[in-house]
FISE-264403 format. One line per 5 residues: number of its first residue (from 0); for each residue y, z, x negated of C-alpha. Coordinates in nm, 2 decimals, m for minus. Example, Ala and Ser with C-alpha at 12.3 -4.5 7.8 and 13.67 -1.06 7.14 Angstrom:
REM FISE-264403
0> m0.45:0.78:m1.23 ~ m0.11:0.71:m1.37 .
This chain:
REM FISE-264403
0> m0.42:0.67:0.05 ~ m0.20:0.86:m0.18 ~ 0.03:0.83:m0.35 ~ 0.21:0.58:m0.14 ~ 0.40:0.30:m0.32 .
5> 0.50:0.29:m0.68 ~ 0.53:0.62:m0.86 ~ 0.74:0.73:m1.16 ~ 0.64:1.04:m1.36 ~ 0.66:1.18:m1.71 .
10> 0.39:1.18:m1.98 ~ 0.15:1.47:m1.94 ~ 0.23:1.52:m1.57 ~ m0.09:1.51:m1.36 ~ m0.10:1.28:m1.06 .
15> m0.35:1.30:m0.77 ~ m0.50:0.98:m0.63 ~ m0.69:0.98:m0.30 ~ m0.83:0.71:m0.07 ~ m0.96:0.79:0.28 .
20> m1.21:0.53:0.38 ~ m1.47:0.51:0.67 ~ m1.73:0.25:0.74 ~ m1.76:0.15:1.11 ~ m2.14:0.14:1.08 .
25> m2.15:0.48:0.90 ~ m2.29:0.31:0.58 ~ m2.25:0.53:0.27 ~ m1.95:0.43:0.07 ~ m1.93:0.38:m0.31 .
30> m1.61:0.44:m0.50 ~ m1.53:0.28:m0.84 ~ m1.21:0.38:m1.02 ~ m1.07:0.16:m1.30 ~ m0.79:0.22:m1.54 .
35> m0.71:0.02:m1.86 ~ m0.97:m0.20:m2.03 ~ m1.05:0.06:m2.29 ~ m1.11:0.36:m2.06 ~ m1.43:0.46:m1.88 .
40> m1.46:0.40:m1.51 ~ m1.52:0.68:m1.27 ~ m1.76:0.65:m0.98 ~ m1.86:0.84:m0.67 ~ m1.55:1.02:m0.56 .
45> m1.26:0.94:m0.33 ~ m1.01:1.17:m0.52 ~ m0.91:1.19:m0.89 ~ m0.64:1.35:m1.09 ~ m0.50:1.15:m1.37 .
50> m0.27:1.25:m1.66 ~ m0.11:0.97:m1.86 ~ m0.03:1.04:m2.22 ~ 0.17:0.74:m2.32 ~ 0.47:0.58:m2.16 .
55> 0.47:0.24:m1.98 ~ 0.36:0.07:m1.66 ~ 0.01:0.18:m1.57 ~ m0.24:0.05:m1.31 ~ m0.50:0.26:m1.13 .
60> m0.75:0.08:m0.90 ~ m1.03:0.19:m0.68 ~ m1.28:m0.03:m0.51 ~ m1.46:0.10:m0.20 ~ m1.79:m0.07:m0.10 .
65> m2.05:m0.02:0.17 ~ m2.29:m0.25:m0.02 ~ m2.19:m0.56:0.18 ~ m1.82:m0.57:0.17 ~ m1.55:m0.41:m0.05 .
70> m1.18:m0.34:m0.05 ~ m0.96:m0.26:m0.34 ~ m0.64:m0.05:m0.37 ~ m0.42:m0.07:m0.68 ~ m0.14:0.17:m0.77 .
75> 0.14:0.10:m1.02 ~ 0.26:0.41:m1.21 ~ 0.57:0.40:m1.43 ~ 0.52:0.67:m1.70 ~ 0.84:0.79:m1.87 .
80> 0.86:0.88:m2.23 ~ 0.77:1.24:m2.33 ~ 0.58:1.36:m2.64 ~ 0.20:1.32:m2.64 ~ 0.01:1.64:m2.69 .
85> m0.35:1.58:m2.59 ~ m0.61:1.31:m2.52 ~ m0.62:1.13:m2.18 ~ m0.81:1.31:m1.91 ~ m0.93:1.24:m1.56 .
90> m1.02:1.53:m1.32 ~ m1.28:1.44:m1.06 ~ m1.29:1.65:m0.75 ~ m1.62:1.69:m0.55 ~ m1.57:1.87:m0.22 .
95> m1.88:1.99:m0.05 ~ m1.82:2.20:0.25 ~ m1.62:2.51:0.14 ~ m1.67:2.45:m0.23 ~ m1.45:2.24:m0.46 .
100> m1.58:2.15:m0.80 ~ m1.36:2.00:m1.07 ~ m1.50:1.80:m1.36 ~ m1.30:1.67:m1.66 ~ m1.39:1.32:m1.78 .
105> m1.25:1.16:m2.10 .
């Protein structure tokens, strides 16, 4: 997974989150990303890019499930104060062979 450990960055600085998971039985995996209680969840991808727009201690969690069992990884991000200039956004990356598609959520 990345990033490793606790991260410190400034407001409006994007940060890439990724988790590499494999099921020993080759069952398809489901990914559910969670942020703060008032933000939408993101599903279906092992990689996101997050930009925080307010300072403070933030949590980002992903739950990976094969339908029978699940594991969760949580990151803590310390966001330092900088002026807010736009609404929160999450970029979702879908990699299919040689193509990479980026979709903005939020």
